Rosetta silent file (secondary structure, phi, psi, omega in degrees, C-alpha in Angstrom):
SEQUENCE: MPTRIPSLKVTGVKLNAMSNALLHETKEYEFDKSSGRGLIVRRGQEFKIVILLSRAFKQNKERISLQFSAKAKVPRPMDGTLIALDINGTYKDGAWSAKMESAEDNTIQVTVNSAPNAIVGSYKLTVKVESRASGLETVFPQDKKIMVLFNPWCEKDTVFMGDKAEREEYILEDSGAIWRGNSHSSRPKPWNFGQFDLEVHRVVFELLEKHVSAKDRRSAVKVSRWFSFIVNDEVLHGNWSGDYAGGTPPSRWKGSVAIIEEHGKAKTPVK
SCORE:     score description
SCORE:     0.000 S_00000001
   1 L     0.000  138.223  179.255   -6.013  205.299   97.377 S_00000001
   2 L   -62.397  140.324  177.404   -2.388  204.535   98.596 S_00000001
   3 L   -67.182  131.242 -178.653   -2.223  202.027  101.374 S_00000001
   4 L   -74.061  129.654  173.489   -1.522  203.802  104.728 S_00000001
   5 L   -80.668  126.863 -178.217    1.643  202.624  106.336 S_00000001
   6 L   -62.374  152.324  179.876    1.137  201.756  110.017 S_00000001
   7 L   -70.102  149.638 -176.816    3.177  203.854  112.395 S_00000001
   8 L   -78.634  130.101  175.652    6.533  202.338  113.470 S_00000001
   9 L  -123.384  147.602  178.096    6.746  200.930  116.958 S_00000001
  10 E   -98.541  120.796  176.853    9.684  199.497  118.883 S_00000001
  11 E   -94.987   -6.075  177.987    8.715  196.054  120.277 S_00000001
  12 E   168.807  172.731  174.628   11.931  195.479  122.077 S_00000001
  13 E  -140.011  127.167  172.856   15.730  195.784  122.300 S_00000001
  14 E   -85.515  119.537 -179.549   18.268  193.006  122.450 S_00000001
  15 L   -92.700    3.437  179.001   21.274  194.127  124.536 S_00000001
  16 L    49.935   46.233 -166.687   23.471  191.195  123.479 S_00000001
  17 H   -57.896  -37.333 -173.763   24.575  190.843  127.091 S_00000001
  18 H   -79.167  -42.179 -177.779   26.899  187.878  126.545 S_00000001
  19 H   -71.072  -39.981  176.772   28.648  188.881  123.314 S_00000001
  20 H   -65.558  -39.191 -178.008   29.136  192.423  124.617 S_00000001
  21 H   -61.775  -40.880  178.292   30.416  191.115  128.012 S_00000001
  22 H   -64.639  -35.978  177.078   33.205  189.178  126.175 S_00000001
  23 H   -75.374  -25.034 -176.895   34.438  192.201  124.367 S_00000001
  24 H   -99.663    6.685 -175.758   34.231  194.358  127.497 S_00000001
  25 L    51.608   42.325  175.357   35.855  191.923  129.874 S_00000001
  26 L  -123.270   24.426 -174.620   32.778  191.846  132.051 S_00000001
  27 L   -72.787  -22.786 -178.768   31.743  188.212  131.416 S_00000001
  28 L   -75.426  -17.321 -177.372   32.702  187.285  135.034 S_00000001
  29 L   -72.072  130.640  179.495   30.081  189.479  136.579 S_00000001
  30 L   -61.975  142.909 -172.476   27.138  187.438  137.894 S_00000001
  31 L  -129.861  134.162 -178.729   23.949  188.188  136.103 S_00000001
  32 L  -130.392  110.574 -179.614   20.321  187.996  137.223 S_00000001
  33 H   -53.680  -24.770 -177.180   17.656  188.709  134.531 S_00000001
  34 H   -81.513  -11.696 -171.887   15.224  189.685  137.196 S_00000001
  35 H   -74.479  -18.540 -175.064   17.473  192.371  138.614 S_00000001
  36 L    90.034   -8.050  177.253   16.663  195.021  135.996 S_00000001
  37 E   -94.865  113.408 -173.750   20.332  195.231  134.870 S_00000001
  38 E   -98.022  -18.682  179.647   20.534  194.125  131.268 S_00000001
  39 E  -161.312  142.975  178.093   24.115  194.806  130.418 S_00000001
  40 E  -116.967  117.796 -179.822   27.558  195.621  131.903 S_00000001
  41 E  -133.864  167.032  175.991   29.954  197.422  129.681 S_00000001
  42 E   -99.738  143.618 -178.494   33.131  199.600  129.921 S_00000001
  43 L   -80.123  160.712 -173.356   33.106  203.140  128.933 S_00000001
  44 L    72.699   27.078 -174.465   35.011  204.377  125.818 S_00000001
  45 L  -147.411  143.346  178.557   34.282  201.170  123.957 S_00000001
  46 E   -65.535  145.264  164.839   31.697  200.046  121.381 S_00000001
  47 E  -139.653  160.727 -171.790   28.814  197.768  122.209 S_00000001
  48 E  -116.379  134.815  175.650   26.106  196.293  119.912 S_00000001
  49 E  -133.108  166.670  179.780   22.411  196.172  120.321 S_00000001
  50 E  -129.957  119.653  176.558   19.477  195.058  118.188 S_00000001
  51 E   -89.240  125.325  176.405   16.236  197.128  117.890 S_00000001
  52 E   -93.780  129.055 -171.593   13.100  195.120  117.280 S_00000001
  53 E  -121.480  158.553  178.846   10.380  196.857  115.287 S_00000001
  54 L   -75.854  -16.113 -179.637    6.730  196.362  114.369 S_00000001
  55 L  -163.421  177.392 -178.132    7.521  196.603  110.663 S_00000001
  56 L   -64.136  144.539 -178.760   10.467  197.391  108.411 S_00000001
  57 L   -81.484  123.607  173.844   12.289  200.718  109.054 S_00000001
  58 L  -105.913  100.540 -169.911   11.865  203.321  106.271 S_00000001
  59 L   -59.860  -30.493  176.499   14.668  205.613  106.610 S_00000001
  60 L   -70.649  -17.139 -168.944   13.208  208.236  104.250 S_00000001
  61 L  -113.669  -25.637 -176.502    9.976  208.507  106.306 S_00000001
  62 E  -141.966  165.521 -176.702   11.222  208.199  109.997 S_00000001
  63 E  -128.388  137.223  177.225   14.146  208.866  112.256 S_00000001
  64 E  -115.801  128.254  177.699   15.215  206.556  115.121 S_00000001
  65 E  -136.892  161.483 -178.157   17.348  207.896  118.001 S_00000001
  66 E  -113.922  140.515  176.102   18.564  206.488  121.312 S_00000001
  67 E  -130.205  127.019  179.542   18.467  208.306  124.724 S_00000001
  68 E  -113.340  118.321  176.574   20.684  207.183  127.559 S_00000001
  69 E  -115.096  122.855 -174.558   19.901  208.780  130.933 S_00000001
  70 E   -79.464  163.454  175.759   22.297  208.450  133.903 S_00000001
  71 L   -72.833  123.721 -179.439   21.007  208.478  137.500 S_00000001
  72 L  -163.138  162.605 -179.604   20.553  212.082  138.454 S_00000001
  73 L   -62.059  -46.854  177.504   18.030  214.427  140.117 S_00000001
  74 L  -140.054   95.934 -178.645   17.317  215.898  136.674 S_00000001
  75 L   -60.166  135.460 -177.572   19.163  214.350  133.759 S_00000001
  76 L  -140.839  148.165  178.615   20.518  217.014  131.361 S_00000001
  77 H   -59.940  -41.150 -172.963   22.567  217.079  128.168 S_00000001
  78 H   -63.166  -27.737  176.753   24.885  219.770  129.526 S_00000001
  79 H  -106.713   15.788  175.895   26.347  217.671  132.349 S_00000001
  80 L    79.950    9.580 -176.797   26.419  214.384  130.534 S_00000001
  81 L  -101.619   -0.433  171.668   23.594  212.621  132.288 S_00000001
  82 E  -134.234  112.958 -175.693   21.246  212.767  129.235 S_00000001
  83 E  -110.513  126.178  171.728   22.676  211.477  125.963 S_00000001
  84 E  -113.415  126.763 -177.500   20.736  211.661  122.688 S_00000001
  85 E  -129.872  127.346  172.654   22.056  209.740  119.656 S_00000001
  86 E   -86.448  127.191 -176.166   20.625  209.643  116.126 S_00000001
  87 L   -65.942  -12.120  178.726   21.380  206.106  114.740 S_00000001
  88 L  -118.442   22.393  179.511   22.099  207.874  111.400 S_00000001
  89 L   -89.369 -163.363 -178.798   24.114  210.709  112.863 S_00000001
  90 L   -84.803  123.265  174.304   27.871  211.229  112.791 S_00000001
  91 L   -84.183  131.055 -174.277   29.817  208.428  114.420 S_00000001
  92 L  -128.597  138.949  173.080   32.782  209.540  116.440 S_00000001
  93 L   -82.316  132.264 -175.686   35.511  207.609  118.085 S_00000001
  94 L    81.837   13.739  177.570   36.091  208.838  121.651 S_00000001
  95 L  -149.061  158.367  173.171   32.639  210.298  122.058 S_00000001
  96 L   -61.137  128.367  177.921   29.047  209.133  122.660 S_00000001
  97 E  -165.970  171.489 -176.444   27.710  208.246  119.216 S_00000001
  98 E  -150.231  154.481  173.917   25.738  205.535  117.405 S_00000001
  99 E  -146.033  140.068  176.307   25.499  204.043  113.939 S_00000001
 100 E   -77.910  121.062  179.102   23.056  201.687  112.128 S_00000001
 101 E   -86.375  -34.719 -179.798   25.040  198.756  110.886 S_00000001
 102 E  -167.949  153.917  171.055   22.107  197.022  108.990 S_00000001
 103 E  -128.847  120.927 -173.094   18.413  196.967  108.716 S_00000001
 104 E  -144.326  122.597 -179.562   16.764  193.671  107.710 S_00000001
 105 L    58.800 -118.934 -171.736   13.013  192.886  107.987 S_00000001
 106 L  -110.719   23.237  177.844   11.805  194.180  111.368 S_00000001
 107 E  -130.713  150.432  178.075   15.332  194.529  113.089 S_00000001
 108 E  -128.933  129.987  175.475   18.091  197.123  113.105 S_00000001
 109 E  -100.311  127.045 -175.421   21.552  196.280  114.192 S_00000001
 110 E  -122.928  141.382  172.644   23.139  199.313  115.993 S_00000001
 111 E  -107.431  127.672 -178.742   26.659  200.057  117.270 S_00000001
 112 E  -114.632  135.222  170.978   26.919  202.432  120.242 S_00000001
 113 E  -115.754  131.021  174.056   30.093  204.085  121.499 S_00000001
 114 L   -97.939  161.725 -176.921   30.361  205.630  124.836 S_00000001
 115 L   -79.179  141.252  177.311   32.745  208.483  125.740 S_00000001
 116 L   -66.338   -4.948  175.902   35.946  207.495  127.707 S_00000001
 117 L  -117.152   21.429 -173.702   35.087  210.063  130.276 S_00000001
 118 L   -66.350  150.088  176.316   31.393  208.999  130.501 S_00000001
 119 L   -61.074  127.665  171.766   29.662  208.991  133.942 S_00000001
 120 L   -80.587  150.771 -174.936   29.881  205.579  135.543 S_00000001
 121 E   131.391 -159.246 -177.063   26.838  203.950  136.876 S_00000001
 122 E   -98.689  145.583  174.223   23.374  202.858  135.462 S_00000001
 123 E  -121.542  136.470  169.729   21.718  204.213  132.336 S_00000001
 124 E   -91.727  140.640  178.191   18.150  204.010  131.290 S_00000001
 125 E  -107.559  127.049  167.734   17.634  203.377  127.607 S_00000001
 126 E  -124.063  139.518  178.567   14.781  204.890  125.579 S_00000001
 127 E  -101.953  126.571  178.511   14.209  204.427  121.881 S_00000001
 128 E  -114.166  146.886  177.059   12.501  207.380  120.092 S_00000001
 129 E  -131.753  127.644 -176.943   10.892  207.174  116.635 S_00000001
 130 E  -119.646  131.679  175.401   10.155  210.468  114.831 S_00000001
 131 E   -81.353  127.625  176.622    7.945  210.947  111.642 S_00000001
 132 L   -72.362  -24.974  177.574    9.938  212.972  109.268 S_00000001
 133 L   -76.412  -47.416 -175.994    6.700  214.338  107.726 S_00000001
 134 L  -101.427  -22.167  179.079    4.913  215.480  110.904 S_00000001
 135 L    82.168    9.208 -177.405    7.797  215.706  113.380 S_00000001
 136 L   -76.748  132.024 -178.718    5.614  213.619  115.753 S_00000001
 137 E  -113.129  138.726  171.805    7.881  211.635  118.207 S_00000001
 138 E  -117.824  135.709 -177.148    6.977  208.455  120.055 S_00000001
 139 E  -110.901  143.785 -177.841    9.044  207.218  122.904 S_00000001
 140 E  -133.938   88.046 -178.464    9.625  203.617  123.921 S_00000001
 141 E   -64.723  141.493  175.656   11.317  203.310  127.356 S_00000001
 142 E  -105.960  144.674 -174.907   13.180  199.982  128.004 S_00000001
 143 E   -75.749  -40.035 -176.815   13.100  198.085  131.220 S_00000001
 144 E   -78.057  140.297  176.291   16.735  196.881  131.458 S_00000001
 145 E   -95.325  152.742  175.323   19.452  199.212  132.502 S_00000001
 146 E  -107.052  129.986 -178.528   22.996  199.448  131.058 S_00000001
 147 E  -103.363  122.066 -175.087   25.688  199.521  133.642 S_00000001
 148 E  -111.370  129.252 -177.573   28.846  201.444  132.566 S_00000001
 149 E  -114.143  168.545  170.677   32.175  200.896  134.346 S_00000001
 150 L   -64.764  155.267 -171.394   35.644  202.468  134.210 S_00000001
 151 L  -125.123   90.241  179.981   37.776  201.038  131.432 S_00000001
 152 L   -69.496  -11.217  177.091   41.451  200.119  132.102 S_00000001
 153 L   -84.029  -15.531 -177.122   41.614  198.631  128.546 S_00000001
 154 L   -92.647  125.587 -179.417   40.815  202.033  126.873 S_00000001
 155 L   -63.617  -22.507 -171.442   43.825  204.259  126.179 S_00000001
 156 L   -96.590   -9.090  175.970   41.718  207.404  126.380 S_00000001
 157 L   -85.376  142.418 -175.120   40.257  206.552  129.817 S_00000001
 158 L   -67.193  -11.743  177.403   42.215  208.008  132.704 S_00000001
 159 L   -96.353   14.145 -173.640   42.307  204.548  134.388 S_00000001
 160 L   -60.675  142.995  175.190   44.033  202.925  131.413 S_00000001
 161 L  -128.313  107.276 -171.203   46.482  200.197  132.312 S_00000001
 162 L   -71.143  -23.300 -175.593   48.877  199.185  129.439 S_00000001
 163 L   -87.938  112.880  179.130   50.211  196.048  131.217 S_00000001
 164 H   -57.739  -32.504 -176.361   48.087  193.042  130.616 S_00000001
 165 H   -71.921  -36.089  178.183   49.497  191.151  133.612 S_00000001
 166 H   -69.297  -38.491  177.217   48.498  194.200  135.834 S_00000001
 167 H   -60.495  -43.298  178.596   45.066  194.196  134.398 S_00000001
 168 H   -61.526  -41.699 -174.529   44.625  190.529  135.130 S_00000001
 169 H   -79.556  -38.244 -177.668   45.823  190.994  138.689 S_00000001
 170 H   -86.337  -29.158 -171.530   44.122  194.339  139.641 S_00000001
 171 H  -107.849  -40.722 -173.249   40.978  194.106  137.750 S_00000001
 172 H   -96.887  -24.695 -179.002   40.068  190.471  136.961 S_00000001
 173 L   -79.814  125.595 -171.131   41.351  188.608  139.941 S_00000001
 174 L   -99.944    1.170  172.414   38.667  188.209  142.549 S_00000001
 175 E  -145.703  157.907 -172.681   40.808  186.832  145.374 S_00000001
 176 E  -178.570 -131.626 -176.516   44.200  187.660  146.865 S_00000001
 177 E  -146.040  144.569  169.167   45.507  189.104  150.196 S_00000001
 178 E  -114.040  158.647 -175.237   45.107  192.134  152.358 S_00000001
 179 E  -106.919  129.962  175.775   47.843  193.193  154.772 S_00000001
 180 E  -104.629  151.715  176.339   47.400  193.455  158.624 S_00000001
 181 E   112.664 -149.984  177.532   49.582  195.152  160.989 S_00000001
 182 L  -134.484 -172.879 -177.349   51.672  198.283  160.737 S_00000001
 183 L   -61.779  -27.497 -175.829   54.676  199.701  158.945 S_00000001
 184 L   -92.042  -27.188  179.368   56.960  197.870  161.297 S_00000001
 185 L  -148.555  117.073  179.732   55.220  194.486  161.318 S_00000001
 186 E  -143.178  158.662 -179.667   52.684  193.227  158.745 S_00000001
 187 E  -145.562  152.149 -177.952   51.411  189.958  157.464 S_00000001
 188 E   -88.135  150.124  168.995   49.131  188.986  154.507 S_00000001
 189 E  -129.619  122.718 -178.096   45.684  187.557  155.022 S_00000001
 190 E   -48.551  142.713 -179.085   43.893  185.615  152.198 S_00000001
 191 E  -147.959  136.388  172.989   40.857  187.668  150.977 S_00000001
 192 E   -96.579  106.186 -175.121   37.986  187.205  148.778 S_00000001
 193 L   -74.760  -38.676  169.708   37.292  190.475  146.992 S_00000001
 194 L    63.186   26.650  178.682   34.213  189.184  145.250 S_00000001
 195 L   -59.413  -17.410  177.994   33.785  192.026  142.881 S_00000001
 196 L   -91.868  -12.337 -179.138   31.810  189.957  140.369 S_00000001
 197 L   -61.649  143.643 -174.444   29.230  188.647  142.894 S_00000001
 198 H   -57.273  -49.060 -174.125   25.709  189.763  142.072 S_00000001
 199 H   -76.464  -31.987  174.703   24.859  191.275  145.373 S_00000001
 200 H   -61.648  -56.907 -178.181   28.242  193.055  145.711 S_00000001
 201 H   -73.025  -16.128  173.584   27.933  194.993  142.525 S_00000001
 202 H   -69.527  -46.853 -178.971   24.225  195.692  143.175 S_00000001
 203 H   -64.791  -46.024  178.309   25.072  197.186  146.565 S_00000001
 204 H   -58.298  -46.307  175.956   28.162  199.075  145.229 S_00000001
 205 H   -59.463  -40.743 -178.389   26.105  200.669  142.411 S_00000001
 206 H   -63.506  -48.664 -175.920   23.330  201.657  144.890 S_00000001
 207 H   -65.259  -44.827 -179.813   25.880  203.333  147.165 S_00000001
 208 H   -53.721  -47.083 -173.654   27.636  205.003  144.227 S_00000001
 209 H   -80.519  -20.981  177.758   24.478  206.565  142.937 S_00000001
 210 H   -80.006  -35.922 -172.772   23.158  207.475  146.405 S_00000001
 211 H  -104.874  -30.353 -169.859   26.252  209.298  147.531 S_00000001
 212 L  -105.405  129.004  176.254   28.364  210.377  144.561 S_00000001
 213 L   -61.058  155.594  175.327   27.234  213.144  142.203 S_00000001
 214 L   -58.385  -32.441 -178.581   27.071  212.543  138.534 S_00000001
 215 L   -69.187  -44.197  179.998   29.818  214.977  137.899 S_00000001
 216 H   -66.451  -25.491 -179.230   32.160  213.119  140.388 S_00000001
 217 H   -67.416   -9.582  178.979   31.223  209.749  138.774 S_00000001
 218 H   -83.032  -22.057 -173.159   33.285  210.657  135.792 S_00000001
 219 L  -105.749  125.539  171.854   36.596  210.497  137.976 S_00000001
 220 H   -67.992  -29.515  172.986   38.051  207.422  139.419 S_00000001
 221 H   -59.354  -56.339 -175.860   39.979  209.549  141.901 S_00000001
 222 H   -68.980  -36.566  172.842   36.781  211.102  143.274 S_00000001
 223 H   -57.253  -46.072 -178.308   34.913  207.832  143.242 S_00000001
 224 H   -61.763  -44.485  177.157   37.733  206.268  145.217 S_00000001
 225 H   -57.294  -42.574 -173.829   37.718  209.187  147.650 S_00000001
 226 H   -68.296  -36.928  178.863   34.004  209.033  148.054 S_00000001
 227 H   -73.841  -26.201  171.850   34.099  205.279  148.778 S_00000001
 228 H   -60.140  -41.902  179.192   36.783  205.678  151.330 S_00000001
 229 H   -74.694  -45.721 -179.725   34.240  207.882  153.207 S_00000001
 230 H   -50.243  -53.198 -174.844   31.211  205.641  152.337 S_00000001
 231 H   -62.086  -38.296 -177.968   32.846  202.490  153.676 S_00000001
 232 H   -77.978  -31.126 -170.473   33.876  204.154  156.962 S_00000001
 233 H   -93.066  -36.590 -165.868   30.724  206.147  157.469 S_00000001
 234 H  -121.399  -35.727 -172.301   28.037  203.730  156.192 S_00000001
 235 H   -91.450  -40.036 -173.557   29.214  200.171  155.364 S_00000001
 236 E  -120.808  140.597  167.999   31.485  199.425  158.473 S_00000001
 237 L  -100.779  107.531 -174.937   31.189  200.321  162.087 S_00000001
 238 L   -56.454  133.614 -179.407   34.600  201.344  163.207 S_00000001
 239 L  -149.476  117.628  177.306   35.712  199.585  166.429 S_00000001
 240 L  -117.136    7.284 -174.030   39.327  199.817  167.745 S_00000001
 241 L   -68.985  -32.123 -169.443   38.395  198.850  171.332 S_00000001
 242 L    91.731  -12.883  179.072   39.203  195.159  171.044 S_00000001
 243 L  -101.695  107.116 -175.277   35.659  194.328  172.409 S_00000001
 244 L  -104.670   21.718  176.903   33.609  192.954  169.474 S_00000001
 245 L   -55.660  131.183 -179.350   30.508  191.871  171.521 S_00000001
 246 L    88.776    0.852 -177.023   27.469  192.138  169.272 S_00000001
 247 L  -145.720 -162.848  176.252   29.622  191.933  166.176 S_00000001
 248 L  -115.542  128.613  178.745   32.328  190.015  164.362 S_00000001
 249 L   -63.013  135.589 -176.773   36.035  190.257  165.229 S_00000001
 250 H   -49.385  -31.228 -177.706   37.908  191.586  162.197 S_00000001
 251 H   -70.555  -16.442 -173.281   40.165  188.448  161.996 S_00000001
 252 H   -91.247  -12.316  174.604   37.171  186.306  161.327 S_00000001
 253 L   -73.171  138.463  178.726   36.108  187.973  158.058 S_00000001
 254 L  -114.605    0.516  176.684   37.384  186.161  155.027 S_00000001
 255 E   177.405  177.465 -174.046   36.319  188.530  152.290 S_00000001
 256 H   -82.290  -26.265 -176.424   34.305  191.529  151.209 S_00000001
 257 H   -52.341  -57.872 -178.490   31.220  189.595  150.021 S_00000001
 258 H   -59.586  -31.792 -177.260   29.803  188.729  153.313 S_00000001
 259 H   -72.508  -49.096 -177.635   30.335  192.233  154.720 S_00000001
 260 H   -70.243  -36.752  170.885   28.672  193.937  151.729 S_00000001
 261 H   -53.323  -47.849 -177.230   25.843  191.361  151.644 S_00000001
 262 H   -67.031  -42.215  178.016   25.105  192.005  155.306 S_00000001
 263 H   -64.240  -35.161 -175.349   25.100  195.755  154.774 S_00000001
 264 H   -68.272  -28.318 -177.925   22.977  195.486  151.650 S_00000001
 265 H   -86.231  -41.438 -174.299   20.233  193.525  153.699 S_00000001
 266 H   -88.628  -29.837 -178.104   20.354  195.549  156.898 S_00000001
 267 L    62.190   31.317  172.034   21.221  199.063  155.403 S_00000001
 268 L  -135.980  164.093 -173.710   23.203  199.753  158.485 S_00000001
 269 L   -63.988  139.255  177.469   26.939  199.734  159.325 S_00000001
 270 E   -84.167  128.133  179.219   28.346  196.168  159.774 S_00000001
 271 L   -92.741    0.000    0.000   29.927  195.480  163.210 S_00000001
């Protein structure tokens, strides 16, 4: 009798966090392995992962696919919150797609490309294995989430910035100045933006997915408008009276980090 081949299982996925971060200009983001966030990438750009298997992959006997689900009430393919990719399917530039680069022993190297208008936020990754003979499918959900950002380096992204100096200044610089006063009299105040701080991007993603619909998370304009509302309604307690008892005078804040951290802990508007 022929030897029965054991069913193929996914034993893990390596997200290559550091090498992908270098390519996606996200290496400055603070990273905590216990946070559940495994990778931060920018949309419209390739990233590479490694799928670990219980045995060698037999392409003529089984099919492997990837499923990415964005934060939504009910993830669905029609609204871009549920993405299914066959690693042997058609690879397309400018669209969600995947391709197997190599298969050696019990590992598969896969390149994934996200769409330049992909929903920003967190995605859960599930690897699916299907028997070509029986059609039986086994799913292997992964613990670590993939965080997708807007991409000023991608020409097909609406937020594209062609000037390198502007990208360095507006995207990668984490300190600078804000302006106080009015149109007749204003002055700069040094400010720590702190966008790479672990707690800052944790809270920001939490607010994004709590308040902004998946549809609106495709658009940087709509996300900006939403955050203007979120900051004024939920993060900060507006006070123009000049009496700051029980809170902190605006002039004493030196950056965004302390404000966002305080809101993240208390879940109430910061005074």
